[in-house]
TORNUMI-742420 format. One record per residue: x, y, z of N, C-alpha, C in turn; residue number from 1. Coordinates in nm, 2 decimals, padded with zeros to 4 digits. Layout:
% residues N
((X,Y,Z),(X,Y,Z),(X,Y,Z),NUM),
...
//
This chain:
% residues 302
((02.67,02.72,-00.61),(02.59,02.68,-00.72),(02.60,02.54,-00.77),1),
((02.69,02.46,-00.70),(02.72,02.33,-00.74),(02.59,02.24,-00.73),2),
((02.57,02.16,-00.84),(02.46,02.07,-00.85),(02.32,02.14,-00.85),3),
((02.32,02.27,-00.87),(02.19,02.34,-00.88),(02.16,02.37,-01.03),4),
((02.04,02.36,-01.06),(02.00,02.39,-01.20),(02.01,02.54,-01.23),5),
((02.02,02.57,-01.36),(02.02,02.71,-01.40),(01.89,02.72,-01.49),6),
((01.78,02.77,-01.43),(01.66,02.78,-01.50),(01.63,02.93,-01.54),7),
((01.66,03.02,-01.45),(01.64,03.16,-01.47),(01.77,03.23,-01.43),8),
((01.80,03.34,-01.49),(01.92,03.42,-01.45),(01.91,03.45,-01.30),9),
((01.79,03.46,-01.24),(01.77,03.49,-01.10),(01.81,03.38,-01.01),10),
((01.85,03.26,-01.07),(01.90,03.15,-00.99),(02.04,03.18,-00.95),11),
((02.11,03.27,-01.01),(02.25,03.31,-00.98),(02.25,03.45,-00.91),12),
((02.32,03.46,-00.80),(02.34,03.58,-00.73),(02.44,03.67,-00.82),13),
((02.45,03.80,-00.78),(02.55,03.88,-00.84),(02.69,03.83,-00.84),14),
((02.73,03.78,-00.72),(02.86,03.72,-00.71),(02.88,03.60,-00.79),15),
((02.78,03.52,-00.81),(02.79,03.40,-00.90),(02.80,03.44,-01.04),16),
((02.72,03.54,-01.08),(02.73,03.59,-01.22),(02.87,03.64,-01.24),17),
((02.93,03.72,-01.15),(03.07,03.77,-01.17),(03.17,03.65,-01.17),18),
((03.14,03.55,-01.10),(03.23,03.43,-01.10),(03.23,03.37,-01.24),19),
((03.11,03.36,-01.30),(03.10,03.30,-01.44),(03.18,03.39,-01.54),20),
((03.16,03.52,-01.52),(03.24,03.61,-01.61),(03.39,03.59,-01.60),21),
((03.44,03.58,-01.48),(03.58,03.56,-01.45),(03.62,03.42,-01.51),22),
((03.54,03.32,-01.49),(03.58,03.18,-01.54),(03.58,03.18,-01.69),23),
((03.49,03.25,-01.75),(03.48,03.25,-01.90),(03.61,03.31,-01.95),24),
((03.66,03.41,-01.89),(03.79,03.47,-01.93),(03.90,03.37,-01.92),25),
((03.90,03.29,-01.81),(04.00,03.18,-01.79),(03.99,03.08,-01.90),26),
((03.87,03.04,-01.93),(03.85,02.93,-02.03),(03.89,02.99,-02.17),27),
((03.87,03.11,-02.20),(03.91,03.17,-02.32),(04.06,03.16,-02.34),28),
((04.13,03.19,-02.23),(04.28,03.19,-02.23),(04.33,03.05,-02.24),29),
((04.26,02.95,-02.19),(04.30,02.81,-02.19),(04.18,02.72,-02.21),30),
((04.13,02.70,-02.33),(04.00,02.63,-02.35),(04.01,02.48,-02.35),31),
((04.12,02.42,-02.37),(04.13,02.28,-02.39),(04.17,02.21,-02.26),32),
((04.07,02.15,-02.19),(04.10,02.09,-02.06),(04.02,01.96,-02.05),33),
((04.05,01.87,-01.95),(03.98,01.75,-01.94),(03.89,01.75,-01.81),34),
((03.83,01.86,-01.78),(03.75,01.87,-01.66),(03.63,01.78,-01.67),35),
((03.58,01.75,-01.79),(03.46,01.67,-01.80),(03.49,01.53,-01.85),36),
((03.61,01.49,-01.83),(03.65,01.35,-01.86),(03.56,01.25,-01.78),37),
((03.50,01.15,-01.85),(03.41,01.05,-01.79),(03.27,01.11,-01.76),38),
((03.24,01.24,-01.80),(03.11,01.30,-01.78),(03.03,01.29,-01.91),39),
((02.90,01.26,-01.90),(02.81,01.26,-02.01),(02.70,01.37,-01.99),40),
((02.69,01.45,-02.09),(02.60,01.56,-02.09),(02.48,01.54,-02.19),41),
((02.36,01.55,-02.14),(02.24,01.53,-02.22),(02.21,01.67,-02.29),42),
((02.19,01.66,-02.42),(02.16,01.78,-02.50),(02.02,01.76,-02.57),43),
((01.92,01.82,-02.51),(01.78,01.79,-02.55),(01.72,01.92,-02.61),44),
((01.72,01.93,-02.75),(01.67,02.05,-02.81),(01.54,02.02,-02.89),45),
((01.43,02.06,-02.82),(01.30,02.04,-02.88),(01.27,02.15,-02.98),46),
((01.35,02.26,-02.99),(01.34,02.37,-03.09),(01.47,02.38,-03.17),47),
((01.46,02.43,-03.29),(01.58,02.45,-03.37),(01.68,02.54,-03.30),48),
((01.81,02.51,-03.32),(01.91,02.60,-03.26),(02.04,02.58,-03.34),49),
((02.12,02.68,-03.36),(02.25,02.67,-03.42),(02.36,02.70,-03.32),50),
((02.36,02.83,-03.28),(02.47,02.88,-03.19),(02.46,02.82,-03.05),51),
((02.34,02.81,-02.99),(02.33,02.76,-02.85),(02.37,02.62,-02.85),52),
((02.31,02.54,-02.94),(02.34,02.39,-02.94),(02.49,02.37,-02.97),53),
((02.54,02.43,-03.08),(02.68,02.40,-03.12),(02.78,02.45,-03.02),54),
((02.75,02.57,-02.96),(02.85,02.62,-02.86),(02.85,02.54,-02.73),55),
((02.73,02.48,-02.69),(02.73,02.39,-02.58),(02.81,02.26,-02.62),56),
((02.79,02.21,-02.73),(02.86,02.09,-02.77),(03.01,02.11,-02.79),57),
((03.05,02.23,-02.84),(03.19,02.26,-02.85),(03.25,02.28,-02.71),58),
((03.18,02.34,-02.62),(03.22,02.36,-02.48),(03.25,02.22,-02.42),59),
((03.15,02.13,-02.43),(03.16,02.00,-02.37),(03.28,01.92,-02.43),60),
((03.30,01.93,-02.56),(03.41,01.86,-02.63),(03.54,01.91,-02.59),61),
((03.55,02.05,-02.58),(03.68,02.11,-02.53),(03.72,02.07,-02.39),62),
((03.61,02.04,-02.31),(03.64,02.00,-02.17),(03.65,01.85,-02.16),63),
((03.65,01.77,-02.27),(03.67,01.63,-02.26),(03.55,01.55,-02.23),64),
((03.43,01.61,-02.24),(03.31,01.53,-02.21),(03.25,01.47,-02.33),65),
((03.14,01.40,-02.31),(03.06,01.34,-02.42),(02.92,01.39,-02.42),66),
((02.86,01.40,-02.54),(02.72,01.45,-02.55),(02.63,01.34,-02.61),67),
((02.52,01.33,-02.55),(02.41,01.25,-02.60),(02.28,01.33,-02.61),68),
((02.19,01.29,-02.70),(02.07,01.37,-02.71),(02.02,01.38,-02.85),69),
((01.94,01.49,-02.87),(01.89,01.51,-03.01),(01.88,01.66,-03.03),70),
((01.88,01.69,-03.16),(01.87,01.83,-03.20),(01.73,01.87,-03.26),71),
((01.64,01.77,-03.26),(01.51,01.79,-03.32),(01.42,01.69,-03.25),72),
((01.31,01.74,-03.20),(01.22,01.66,-03.13),(01.16,01.55,-03.21),73),
((01.16,01.57,-03.35),(01.10,01.46,-03.44),(01.19,01.34,-03.43),74),
((01.31,01.34,-03.38),(01.39,01.22,-03.37),(01.39,01.16,-03.23),75),
((01.30,01.21,-03.15),(01.28,01.16,-03.01),(01.15,01.09,-03.00),76),
((01.13,01.03,-02.88),(01.00,00.96,-02.85),(00.89,01.05,-02.83),77),
((00.91,01.18,-02.83),(00.80,01.28,-02.83),(00.70,01.25,-02.94),78),
((00.75,01.21,-03.06),(00.66,01.18,-03.17),(00.57,01.06,-03.14),79),
((00.61,00.98,-03.04),(00.52,00.87,-03.00),(00.43,00.90,-02.88),80),
((00.44,01.03,-02.84),(00.35,01.07,-02.73),(00.42,01.07,-02.59),81),
((00.55,01.05,-02.59),(00.62,01.06,-02.46),(00.61,01.20,-02.40),82),
((00.59,01.21,-02.27),(00.58,01.34,-02.20),(00.72,01.39,-02.17),83),
((00.72,01.53,-02.15),(00.85,01.59,-02.11),(00.90,01.53,-01.98),84),
((00.80,01.50,-01.89),(00.84,01.44,-01.76),(00.91,01.31,-01.78),85),
((00.86,01.22,-01.86),(00.92,01.09,-01.88),(01.05,01.10,-01.95),86),
((01.06,01.19,-02.05),(01.19,01.21,-02.12),(01.30,01.26,-02.02),87),
((01.26,01.35,-01.94),(01.36,01.40,-01.85),(01.41,01.30,-01.75),88),
((01.31,01.23,-01.69),(01.34,01.12,-01.59),(01.43,01.01,-01.65),89),
((01.40,00.98,-01.78),(01.48,00.88,-01.85),(01.62,00.92,-01.88),90),
((01.63,01.04,-01.94),(01.76,01.09,-01.97),(01.85,01.12,-01.85),91),
((01.79,01.16,-01.74),(01.87,01.19,-01.62),(01.93,01.07,-01.56),92),
((01.88,00.95,-01.60),(01.94,00.82,-01.56),(02.07,00.80,-01.63),93),
((02.09,00.86,-01.75),(02.20,00.84,-01.83),(02.31,00.94,-01.82),94),
((02.28,01.06,-01.77),(02.37,01.17,-01.78),(02.41,01.23,-01.65),95),
((02.50,01.32,-01.65),(02.54,01.40,-01.53),(02.48,01.54,-01.53),96),
((02.43,01.58,-01.64),(02.37,01.72,-01.65),(02.29,01.72,-01.78),97),
((02.18,01.80,-01.79),(02.10,01.81,-01.91),(02.09,01.95,-01.95),98),
((02.12,01.98,-02.08),(02.09,02.11,-02.14),(01.96,02.10,-02.22),99),
((01.86,02.18,-02.19),(01.73,02.17,-02.24),(01.68,02.30,-02.31),100),
((01.64,02.28,-02.43),(01.56,02.39,-02.50),(01.43,02.34,-02.54),101),
((01.32,02.42,-02.50),(01.19,02.37,-02.52),(01.10,02.49,-02.55),102),
((01.00,02.48,-02.64),(00.92,02.59,-02.68),(00.82,02.64,-02.57),103),
((00.79,02.56,-02.47),(00.69,02.60,-02.37),(00.75,02.68,-02.26),104),
((00.69,02.79,-02.22),(00.74,02.87,-02.11),(00.72,02.79,-01.98),105),
((00.82,02.79,-01.90),(00.81,02.71,-01.77),(00.86,02.57,-01.78),106),
((00.89,02.53,-01.90),(00.93,02.39,-01.92),(01.06,02.35,-01.85),107),
((01.15,02.45,-01.85),(01.28,02.42,-01.78),(01.26,02.41,-01.63),108),
((01.18,02.49,-01.57),(01.15,02.48,-01.43),(01.09,02.34,-01.39),109),
((00.99,02.31,-01.48),(00.92,02.18,-01.46),(01.03,02.06,-01.47),110),
((01.11,02.07,-01.57),(01.21,01.97,-01.60),(01.31,01.96,-01.48),111),
((01.34,02.07,-01.42),(01.43,02.07,-01.30),(01.37,02.00,-01.18),112),
((01.24,02.01,-01.17),(01.17,01.94,-01.06),(01.16,01.79,-01.08),113),
((01.17,01.75,-01.21),(01.16,01.60,-01.24),(01.30,01.53,-01.25),114),
((01.40,01.61,-01.27),(01.53,01.55,-01.30),(01.61,01.51,-01.18),115),
((01.69,01.41,-01.19),(01.79,01.37,-01.09),(01.92,01.44,-01.10),116),
((01.94,01.51,-01.21),(02.07,01.58,-01.24),(02.03,01.73,-01.27),117),
((02.13,01.82,-01.26),(02.10,01.96,-01.29),(02.05,01.98,-01.43),118),
((01.97,02.08,-01.45),(01.91,02.12,-01.58),(01.97,02.26,-01.61),119),
((02.02,02.28,-01.73),(02.05,02.41,-01.78),(01.95,02.45,-01.88),120),
((01.88,02.56,-01.86),(01.78,02.62,-01.95),(01.85,02.68,-02.07),121),
((01.83,02.62,-02.19),(01.89,02.68,-02.31),(01.78,02.75,-02.39),122),
((01.67,02.80,-02.32),(01.56,02.87,-02.38),(01.43,02.80,-02.36),123),
((01.34,02.86,-02.29),(01.20,02.80,-02.27),(01.10,02.90,-02.33),124),
((01.06,02.88,-02.45),(00.96,02.97,-02.51),(01.01,03.11,-02.51),125),
((00.92,03.21,-02.48),(00.96,03.35,-02.47),(01.00,03.39,-02.33),126),
((01.03,03.29,-02.25),(01.05,03.32,-02.10),(01.19,03.37,-02.07),127),
((01.29,03.27,-02.07),(01.42,03.31,-02.03),(01.52,03.24,-02.12),128),
((01.64,03.29,-02.12),(01.76,03.23,-02.19),(01.88,03.27,-02.11),129),
((01.90,03.21,-01.99),(02.00,03.26,-01.90),(02.15,03.24,-01.95),130),
((02.17,03.13,-02.02),(02.31,03.12,-02.07),(02.35,03.22,-02.17),131),
((02.25,03.26,-02.25),(02.28,03.37,-02.35),(02.31,03.50,-02.27),132),
((02.24,03.52,-02.16),(02.26,03.64,-02.08),(02.40,03.64,-02.02),133),
((02.45,03.53,-01.98),(02.58,03.52,-01.92),(02.69,03.54,-02.02),134),
((02.67,03.49,-02.14),(02.77,03.52,-02.25),(02.76,03.67,-02.29),135),
((02.64,03.73,-02.29),(02.62,03.87,-02.31),(02.69,03.95,-02.21),136),
((02.68,03.92,-02.08),(02.75,03.99,-01.98),(02.90,03.98,-02.00),137),
((02.95,03.86,-02.03),(03.09,03.85,-02.06),(03.14,03.93,-02.18),138),
((03.05,03.94,-02.28),(03.08,04.02,-02.40),(03.09,04.17,-02.36),139),
((02.99,04.21,-02.28),(02.99,04.35,-02.23),(03.11,04.39,-02.15),140),
((03.14,04.30,-02.06),(03.26,04.32,-01.97),(03.39,04.33,-02.05),141),
((03.40,04.25,-02.15),(03.52,04.25,-02.24),(03.53,04.38,-02.32),142),
((03.42,04.43,-02.36),(03.43,04.54,-02.45),(03.42,04.67,-02.38),143),
((03.36,04.68,-02.26),(03.35,04.80,-02.19),(03.44,04.81,-02.07),144),
((03.50,04.70,-02.03),(03.59,04.70,-01.91),(03.52,04.70,-01.78),145),
((03.38,04.70,-01.78),(03.30,04.71,-01.66),(03.16,04.67,-01.70),146),
((03.08,04.63,-01.60),(02.94,04.61,-01.62),(02.86,04.72,-01.55),147),
((02.93,04.81,-01.48),(02.86,04.91,-01.40),(02.82,05.04,-01.48),148),
((02.70,05.09,-01.45),(02.67,05.23,-01.50),(02.67,05.25,-01.65),149),
((02.62,05.15,-01.72),(02.62,05.15,-01.87),(02.48,05.19,-01.92),150),
((02.48,05.26,-02.04),(02.36,05.30,-02.10),(02.33,05.19,-02.21),151),
((02.23,05.11,-02.19),(02.20,04.99,-02.27),(02.08,05.02,-02.35),152),
((02.09,05.01,-02.48),(01.97,05.02,-02.57),(01.93,04.88,-02.61),153),
((01.80,04.85,-02.59),(01.75,04.72,-02.63),(01.64,04.75,-02.74),154),
((01.66,04.69,-02.86),(01.59,04.73,-02.98),(01.52,04.61,-03.04),155),
((01.39,04.63,-03.07),(01.32,04.53,-03.16),(01.21,04.46,-03.08),156),
((01.22,04.32,-03.07),(01.12,04.24,-03.01),(01.15,04.23,-02.86),157),
((01.09,04.31,-02.78),(01.11,04.31,-02.64),(01.00,04.24,-02.57),158),
((00.89,04.20,-02.64),(00.78,04.13,-02.58),(00.81,03.98,-02.58),159),
((00.86,03.92,-02.69),(00.88,03.78,-02.69),(01.03,03.74,-02.68),160),
((01.12,03.84,-02.68),(01.26,03.82,-02.68),(01.31,03.77,-02.54),161),
((01.33,03.64,-02.53),(01.37,03.58,-02.40),(01.51,03.63,-02.36),162),
((01.60,03.66,-02.46),(01.73,03.71,-02.43),(01.72,03.84,-02.36),163),
((01.63,03.93,-02.41),(01.61,04.06,-02.35),(01.56,04.05,-02.21),164),
((01.46,03.96,-02.18),(01.41,03.94,-02.05),(01.51,03.90,-01.95),165),
((01.60,03.81,-01.99),(01.70,03.77,-01.89),(01.81,03.87,-01.88),166),
((01.84,03.95,-01.98),(01.95,04.05,-01.97),(01.90,04.16,-01.89),167),
((01.78,04.20,-01.90),(01.73,04.31,-01.81),(01.74,04.28,-01.66),168),
((01.71,04.15,-01.63),(01.72,04.11,-01.49),(01.86,04.10,-01.44),169),
((01.95,04.05,-01.53),(02.09,04.04,-01.49),(02.16,04.17,-01.47),170),
((02.14,04.26,-01.57),(02.20,04.39,-01.57),(02.15,04.48,-01.45),171),
((02.04,04.44,-01.40),(01.99,04.52,-01.29),(02.08,04.52,-01.16),172),
((02.17,04.43,-01.16),(02.27,04.42,-01.05),(02.37,04.54,-01.06),173),
((02.38,04.60,-01.18),(02.50,04.68,-01.21),(02.46,04.83,-01.25),174),
((02.34,04.87,-01.20),(02.30,05.01,-01.21),(02.31,05.06,-01.35),175),
((02.24,05.00,-01.45),(02.24,05.05,-01.58),(02.13,05.16,-01.60),176),
((02.13,05.22,-01.72),(02.02,05.29,-01.77),(01.97,05.22,-01.89),177),
((01.84,05.18,-01.90),(01.79,05.11,-02.01),(01.71,05.20,-02.10),178),
((01.73,05.19,-02.23),(01.65,05.25,-02.33),(01.58,05.14,-02.41),179),
((01.45,05.13,-02.40),(01.37,05.03,-02.47),(01.31,05.09,-02.60),180),
((01.35,05.03,-02.71),(01.30,05.08,-02.84),(01.23,04.97,-02.91),181),
((01.09,04.98,-02.92),(01.01,04.88,-02.97),(00.88,04.94,-03.02),182),
((00.82,04.88,-03.13),(00.68,04.92,-03.16),(00.58,04.88,-03.05),183),
((00.47,04.95,-03.06),(00.36,04.93,-02.95),(00.34,04.78,-02.93),184),
((00.33,04.70,-03.04),(00.30,04.56,-03.03),(00.40,04.47,-02.97),185),
((00.53,04.53,-02.96),(00.64,04.44,-02.91),(00.71,04.51,-02.79),186),
((00.64,04.59,-02.71),(00.69,04.66,-02.60),(00.73,04.55,-02.49),187),
((00.82,04.59,-02.40),(00.86,04.50,-02.30),(00.74,04.47,-02.20),188),
((00.72,04.35,-02.16),(00.61,04.32,-02.07),(00.61,04.40,-01.94),189),
((00.49,04.42,-01.89),(00.48,04.50,-01.77),(00.55,04.44,-01.65),190),
((00.56,04.31,-01.64),(00.63,04.25,-01.53),(00.78,04.30,-01.52),191),
((00.84,04.32,-01.63),(00.98,04.37,-01.63),(00.99,04.52,-01.60),192),
((00.89,04.60,-01.63),(00.88,04.74,-01.59),(00.87,04.74,-01.44),193),
((00.78,04.65,-01.38),(00.77,04.65,-01.24),(00.90,04.61,-01.17),194),
((00.96,04.51,-01.23),(01.09,04.46,-01.18),(01.19,04.58,-01.17),195),
((01.20,04.65,-01.27),(01.30,04.76,-01.28),(01.26,04.87,-01.18),196),
((01.14,04.90,-01.17),(01.09,05.00,-01.07),(01.13,04.96,-00.93),197),
((01.10,04.83,-00.90),(01.13,04.78,-00.77),(01.28,04.79,-00.73),198),
((01.37,04.78,-00.83),(01.51,04.79,-00.81),(01.57,04.93,-00.82),199),
((01.48,05.03,-00.86),(01.52,05.17,-00.87),(01.61,05.19,-01.00),200),
((01.59,05.11,-01.10),(01.67,05.12,-01.22),(01.59,05.21,-01.32),201),
((01.67,05.30,-01.38),(01.61,05.40,-01.47),(01.59,05.33,-01.61),202),
((01.47,05.35,-01.67),(01.45,05.31,-01.80),(01.36,05.41,-01.88),203),
((01.37,05.41,-02.01),(01.30,05.50,-02.09),(01.25,05.42,-02.22),204),
((01.13,05.45,-02.27),(01.08,05.38,-02.38),(01.07,05.48,-02.50),205),
((01.10,05.43,-02.62),(01.10,05.51,-02.74),(01.04,05.43,-02.86),206),
((01.00,05.51,-02.95),(00.95,05.45,-03.08),(01.07,05.44,-03.18),207),
((01.17,05.53,-03.17),(01.28,05.53,-03.26),(01.41,05.56,-03.18),208),
((01.52,05.53,-03.24),(01.65,05.56,-03.17),(01.76,05.62,-03.25),209),
((01.73,05.66,-03.37),(01.83,05.72,-03.46),(01.88,05.85,-03.40),210),
((01.79,05.93,-03.33),(01.84,06.06,-03.28),(01.90,06.05,-03.14),211),
((01.90,05.93,-03.08),(01.95,05.92,-02.94),(02.06,05.81,-02.93),212),
((02.10,05.75,-03.04),(02.19,05.64,-03.04),(02.33,05.69,-02.99),213),
((02.36,05.81,-03.01),(02.49,05.87,-02.96),(02.51,05.85,-02.81),214),
((02.41,05.83,-02.73),(02.42,05.81,-02.59),(02.46,05.67,-02.55),215),
((02.45,05.57,-02.64),(02.45,05.43,-02.61),(02.60,05.38,-02.58),216),
((02.61,05.30,-02.48),(02.73,05.22,-02.47),(02.72,05.08,-02.54),217),
((02.60,05.03,-02.52),(02.56,04.90,-02.59),(02.43,04.91,-02.66),218),
((02.43,04.87,-02.79),(02.30,04.86,-02.86),(02.28,04.71,-02.88),219),
((02.17,04.66,-02.83),(02.14,04.51,-02.83),(02.02,04.50,-02.93),220),
((02.05,04.46,-03.05),(01.95,04.44,-03.15),(01.89,04.30,-03.14),221),
((01.76,04.29,-03.17),(01.69,04.16,-03.17),(01.61,04.14,-03.29),222),
((01.59,04.01,-03.32),(01.51,03.97,-03.44),(01.36,03.97,-03.39),223),
((01.27,04.02,-03.48),(01.13,04.00,-03.46),(01.10,03.85,-03.49),224),
((01.05,03.78,-03.40),(01.05,03.63,-03.41),(00.92,03.59,-03.47),225),
((00.92,03.55,-03.60),(00.81,03.51,-03.67),(00.74,03.39,-03.60),226),
((00.82,03.30,-03.54),(00.76,03.18,-03.48),(00.67,03.21,-03.36),227),
((00.68,03.33,-03.30),(00.60,03.37,-03.19),(00.47,03.43,-03.23),228),
((00.45,03.45,-03.36),(00.32,03.52,-03.40),(00.23,03.42,-03.46),229),
((00.10,03.42,-03.41),(-00.01,03.34,-03.47),(-00.06,03.40,-03.60),230),
((-00.06,03.53,-03.61),(-00.12,03.60,-03.72),(-00.01,03.65,-03.81),231),
((00.01,03.60,-03.93),(00.12,03.65,-04.02),(00.11,03.80,-04.06),232),
((-00.01,03.85,-04.06),(-00.03,03.99,-04.09),(00.03,04.08,-03.98),233),
((00.01,04.04,-03.86),(00.07,04.11,-03.75),(00.22,04.11,-03.75),234),
((00.27,03.99,-03.79),(00.42,03.98,-03.81),(00.47,04.07,-03.92),235),
((00.40,04.08,-04.03),(00.44,04.16,-04.14),(00.45,04.31,-04.11),236),
((00.36,04.35,-04.01),(00.35,04.49,-03.97),(00.48,04.54,-03.90),237),
((00.55,04.45,-03.83),(00.65,04.49,-03.74),(00.79,04.43,-03.78),238),
((00.80,04.34,-03.88),(00.92,04.26,-03.90),(01.04,04.35,-03.94),239),
((01.02,04.46,-04.01),(01.13,04.54,-04.06),(01.13,04.68,-04.00),240),
((01.07,04.69,-03.88),(01.05,04.82,-03.82),(01.18,04.90,-03.79),241),
((01.28,04.82,-03.75),(01.41,04.88,-03.71),(01.52,04.81,-03.79),242),
((01.60,04.88,-03.87),(01.71,04.83,-03.94),(01.83,04.92,-03.91),243),
((01.93,04.86,-03.85),(02.06,04.94,-03.81),(02.15,04.94,-03.93),244),
((02.18,05.06,-03.98),(02.27,05.08,-04.09),(02.40,05.14,-04.04),245),
((02.51,05.12,-04.12),(02.64,05.17,-04.08),(02.64,05.32,-04.06),246),
((02.58,05.39,-04.15),(02.58,05.54,-04.14),(02.52,05.59,-04.01),247),
((02.44,05.51,-03.94),(02.38,05.55,-03.81),(02.48,05.55,-03.70),248),
((02.60,05.49,-03.72),(02.70,05.48,-03.62),(02.80,05.59,-03.62),249),
((02.79,05.68,-03.72),(02.89,05.78,-03.74),(02.93,05.87,-03.62),250),
((02.83,05.91,-03.55),(02.85,06.00,-03.43),(02.83,05.93,-03.30),251),
((02.85,05.81,-03.29),(02.83,05.73,-03.17),(02.96,05.73,-03.09),252),
((02.95,05.68,-02.96),(03.07,05.67,-02.87),(03.17,05.57,-02.93),253),
((03.30,05.60,-02.90),(03.41,05.51,-02.94),(03.39,05.37,-02.88),254),
((03.34,05.37,-02.76),(03.33,05.24,-02.69),(03.20,05.16,-02.73),255),
((03.11,05.22,-02.81),(02.99,05.15,-02.84),(03.01,05.02,-02.91),256),
((02.94,04.92,-02.87),(02.94,04.79,-02.93),(02.80,04.74,-02.96),257),
((02.79,04.68,-03.08),(02.66,04.63,-03.13),(02.65,04.48,-03.10),258),
((02.55,04.44,-03.02),(02.53,04.30,-02.99),(02.40,04.25,-03.05),259),
((02.40,04.12,-03.07),(02.28,04.06,-03.13),(02.29,03.91,-03.09),260),
((02.18,03.85,-03.03),(02.19,03.71,-03.00),(02.19,03.62,-03.12),261),
((02.16,03.67,-03.24),(02.15,03.59,-03.36),(02.05,03.48,-03.36),262),
((01.99,03.43,-03.47),(02.02,03.48,-03.60),(01.96,03.61,-03.63),263),
((02.03,03.69,-03.72),(01.97,03.81,-03.77),(01.89,03.79,-03.90),264),
((01.80,03.87,-03.93),(01.73,03.87,-04.06),(01.76,04.00,-04.13),265),
((01.68,04.10,-04.10),(01.70,04.23,-04.17),(01.74,04.34,-04.08),266),
((01.75,04.31,-03.94),(01.76,04.42,-03.85),(01.89,04.48,-03.83),267),
((02.00,04.41,-03.88),(02.13,04.47,-03.89),(02.18,04.46,-04.04),268),
((02.20,04.57,-04.10),(02.24,04.57,-04.24),(02.38,04.51,-04.25),269),
((02.41,04.44,-04.36),(02.54,04.38,-04.37),(02.66,04.48,-04.38),270),
((02.62,04.61,-04.41),(02.73,04.71,-04.41),(02.78,04.74,-04.28),271),
((02.71,04.70,-04.17),(02.76,04.72,-04.03),(02.87,04.62,-04.00),272),
((02.88,04.50,-04.06),(02.97,04.40,-04.02),(03.11,04.44,-04.02),273),
((03.16,04.52,-04.11),(03.30,04.56,-04.11),(03.33,04.67,-04.01),274),
((03.23,04.73,-03.95),(03.25,04.84,-03.85),(03.31,04.78,-03.73),275),
((03.42,04.84,-03.67),(03.48,04.78,-03.55),(03.38,04.78,-03.43),276),
((03.27,04.86,-03.44),(03.17,04.86,-03.33),(03.08,04.74,-03.34),277),
((03.08,04.66,-03.45),(03.00,04.54,-03.46),(03.07,04.43,-03.38),278),
((02.99,04.37,-03.29),(03.06,04.27,-03.20),(02.98,04.13,-03.20),279),
((02.88,04.12,-03.28),(02.79,04.00,-03.26),(02.85,03.87,-03.30),280),
((02.95,03.87,-03.39),(03.01,03.74,-03.42),(03.11,03.70,-03.31),281),
((03.18,03.80,-03.25),(03.27,03.77,-03.14),(03.18,03.73,-03.02),282),
((03.07,03.79,-03.01),(02.97,03.76,-02.90),(02.93,03.61,-02.91),283),
((02.91,03.56,-03.03),(02.87,03.42,-03.04),(02.98,03.33,-03.00),284),
((03.11,03.37,-03.04),(03.22,03.29,-03.00),(03.23,03.29,-02.84),285),
((03.21,03.40,-02.78),(03.21,03.40,-02.63),(03.12,03.30,-02.57),286),
((03.02,03.26,-02.64),(02.92,03.16,-02.59),(02.99,03.03,-02.55),287),
((03.09,02.99,-02.62),(03.16,02.87,-02.59),(03.23,02.88,-02.45),288),
((03.30,02.99,-02.42),(03.37,03.01,-02.30),(03.28,03.03,-02.18),289),
((03.17,03.10,-02.20),(03.07,03.12,-02.09),(03.00,02.99,-02.06),290),
((02.97,02.91,-02.16),(02.90,02.78,-02.13),(03.00,02.68,-02.07),291),
((03.13,02.69,-02.10),(03.22,02.61,-02.03),(03.22,02.64,-01.88),292),
((03.22,02.77,-01.85),(03.22,02.82,-01.71),(03.09,02.78,-01.64),293),
((02.98,02.79,-01.71),(02.85,02.75,-01.65),(02.85,02.60,-01.61),294),
((02.88,02.52,-01.71),(02.88,02.37,-01.68),(02.97,02.33,-01.57),295),
((03.10,02.38,-01.57),(03.19,02.35,-01.47),(03.15,02.40,-01.33),296),
((03.09,02.52,-01.33),(03.05,02.57,-01.20),(02.93,02.49,-01.14),297),
((02.84,02.45,-01.22),(02.72,02.37,-01.18),(02.77,02.24,-01.13),298),
((02.87,02.18,-01.20),(02.91,02.04,-01.16),(03.02,02.05,-01.05),299),
((03.05,02.17,-01.00),(03.15,02.18,-00.90),(03.30,02.16,-00.94),300),
((03.32,02.18,-01.07),(03.46,02.15,-01.12),(03.54,02.27,-01.14),301),
((03.49,02.39,-01.11),(03.57,02.52,-01.12),(03.51,02.62,-01.02),302),
//
């Protein structure tokens, strides 16, 4: 994987995914190293971000590297009409690797074709979010002791949720059973159903999950993303359709863990936070170690 871009989770083989999971554990045990000494990493965030941007910058800092870039496209030459192609070609002259978040689907693949240095996709519209998926896999492995043969519930916005799209493809290496819980308007796109059928992966679709949550090993909650809706009325119809409450966890498996890529709005009640099955804040911390592993693997440093 050295010097190769990470645009889609499918850019990594199963063995490469497992390598990242192992490396993330190593970095968690010993996070402060100088592996990126004298390296400069470009951080180009055309969309708002808290966890992804800050965890990347923390990972780079802990590895002894330097970060250049912007956290808002309004502070870049995009406001003057500069194209993504020109921005990428210019920044790749200054850096050893570029982390890119952009609202347009396919932008990361396009950027990788233009860049002289590897591109890491930090989210391209509603398409993919592969680094989130790798930290999710690390979180699942930590909490379950395995990635194999798990019953995974994916709840909420499965149509626009790029974290869901990447996770479905990555977990397909490990013989899961998926339960998709979404309103009609936010069902998982057909292309991912076709993907799962081609892999022989079992999946089921539901309108509700309160009566079946006892089967779950992982419940992956997602936010209904207002920014993906053109019509505010359509958003209002589905924004609070699923709310996980603490009482719903009473008869669930001991090993159950609740994940969420964050930020949350109303989909996980605050009374869940104190439950030992809630894992979303630890999941966010795991992002630092997974992204350290990703960067060092791509640059051939680990």
